N, C-alpha and C positions, 0 to 999 in steps of 0.2 A: 429469570432472565432478563424480561422487560422491565422489572422494577429495578434491577440493579442497574439497566443501562440509561433510564430516567433518571437515576439518582447523579450517576455521572455528567449528564448532557444538561442537568439543571443548571439554571444561571446563579452564579455565587452572589451571595446575599450580603450586602456592605453594611456592617455595624456601625463604622463610623459616622459620627455626625457632622462632620465638616474637616477642613484641612488640619491636619494633627500639630500640636505645638512641635518648633524643632528645637527650641534655645530654650535651658533651663532658667535663664534670666528671667526676673518679674518686677513688677511696680506695685510697690503697696501706697494705695491712697489713704490717707489720714484726713480727716475733718475733724475740728475741734471747735466744740460752741463754748463761746467765753461769757462770763457775766456781765453785762452789760456797763456794769461801773468798773470794769478791770480791762476793758477791751485796749485802751491806750498803753496802759501798763503792761500788758501781756506781750503787745507789738514789741515794745522798748525792750523790755526782759529779753525777748528772743532775740532781737537784734545785736544785742550785747554779748549772748552767750550761746548762740548759735555754732560757734565754732568749736565747741564743747562737743557737739553731736557730730558736725560734719569730720571731726578727728576719727571715727567710727564706720562710718559708710557714707555712699553718694547720696547727696540730695540732689534731686533731679530739679523741682523748683517749689517755691511756698509764697503762697498769696492770701491777701485777704479779700474777702467775699464783699464785693461793692452792691450786688443785685442779686438776688435770688436766694437770700440768708443772710439775716443781720447777726452781727457779731460773731464771724465764724473767720476760720483760716484752714485753707486746705493747702497741704502739700504731699508731694512725690517724693519718696526713698525706691533706690535701685537695689536689688540683691541679685547676686549671681544663682544664689539654689535657696530652699530651705534651710540646709545647715548653716549656710552663710548668715541668714537672718538671725538663727538661734544663736551663734557664737555671738554677732552684733549685740544682741539683747543680753545677751548674759555678762559680755563686757561692759556696758552701760552701767548694768546694774552696781557693777564693783569698781564704777568710777566715781571716787570721792567728790571731785570738782563738779560733775554732770548733776550729782544728787543733790548736793549742798548747795550748789549757788545756781541750779535751773529748777530742777525736779520739784524740790521741797517748797520753792516760790512760786513755779508756776500752776502746779497742781491744785491748788485753794481758787485759784482764778478761773477755772472751767466748771461749767456744768455737765461737759459730755464729751465723749469721745468715740469715734466711729471710724472702722479701717475697712478696707477691700483689698484682695489681692488680684491684681489684675496681669493680664500679658497683652504685649503688642498684639494686634490680630496680624495673620499671617501676612498680608499685603501692605502692611505699614511699618514705617520707621520712624526713630524718633529725631525729630527735626528742629533746628533752630530757627527761630524767626529770622527775617530776613534782615532786621535792625534791632536795636536795643529801644527800649520803652515801649509804649503801646500798651494794650490789655489784652486777657485773653477770656474765651467763653468755655467754660466744660457745659458742652449738652453731653446729659445719659438720658440713655434710651432703656426701657424696659420693654424687652419684646415676648412675642407669646412664646410659650413652649413649644420646644422643637429644635432646638440649635440651628447652629449655621447653615444645615443641610438644607433648611425650611428657608431661613431669611437672610442668610451670610449675603449672598449676591446683591440682594435688593439694598441691604443695609451699605455695603460697600460703593455701590452706586450712588445712594444717596448723599454718602459722606462725601466721596472726591467730587461730587457736581458743584460743589462749593469750594471746591480746591483747585480752581484754574484764574488764570489772569483776569484780574480786575475782582475777584472775591478774596475771602479770608485766605489765611495760611494754615493749613491743616498740620499741626506739630505732631500729633500722634493718635491714633485708634486704638482702641484697648477692648478688652473683654473680660469678664471677671472670672475669676476661678473661686473666689471665695467672697461671700455678701450674698446680695440679691443676684439669683442664677438669672441666667438669660438676659443680661445686662450688658451693653456695651455703652462706649463713651468716645466723644470726639473732643478735642482738646484743640481749640483754635486760637489764633492769634489776628489781632486787628491793630490798626493804627491807633484808634481811640474809639471811645463807647459812640459817639457820632459816625464814624466810618462803620460802625459795625450795624446802627439804625439804616444808612444810606444804602447797605449793601442787602439788608435784609427787605427793604422794599424793591431793589432792582431783582431780588431773586424770584419773587414774585410774579414777577411779570416775562420772567426767562423759562420758556417752554421746556428747555432742556431740563432744568432744575426742578421745575413742577412736576416733571413725567417721572424723574427719578425717586423724589420724595414722596410721591403719590403711592408708587409702588412699594415703597418702605413702610409708608403708614399704614399698609394692609397687614402687617405684620406687628403690628405695635400696640401696645397697652396704654403706656405713657410714657412724656418725657420731662426732665428737668433742665432747665437752664441757669447758669450761674456764671456772671460777669465777673471778673476777678482781676486786682490790680498786685502786680508781682511788688513783692517785699523789696528793700533795698539790698538785702543779701542774697535774694534769689538767682541762682545760676539763670535760670531763664525768666530774662527779664528786658 
């Protein structure tokens, strides 16, 4: 009887590692490395033929990497579900214009491709910058194993500390579902690369930002920063 009572009164064990994903919508991050002698040709071809690809699914943004990776492009595609993505990929494979006018020409220009499936973190929405033009920064954080239950609040505080008047605009915060696990990303917008440098220095003397970043860094293994220039056809520009 005593054992039965203790089992009933025992606290419930929560197995969840953090806030649960409420939506099926996900974002595919794709990074292509281009042969150095083909970089300009690849961007020109993509600019001319991207409409063949966007006829099938929504492009969120397309950028060339200016700092943090040479001869690279980074793009984000939005899907409603995994079945939606599978249907899009199947349709692309059967699209003669896409295959002959773009794929057959673009693939020989690449040295590698990489993709990650990400979701917006529960507290973030995808936002447009306050105006067109400017540059973007993609900051990718490799957090220590343990999941959002361990480091989620600290990451949120650090990411949002920069999303304040006088700082950068947080376009979206994402966490990986496929690719490197325990990896989160902050996509930010700045008016220019020089403004980004100025705000970086300002953050170093802001006690609020420093404290938030210090708490997050305790859970961090490493991070990578890339400065991105939007392509002319990018919806986020």
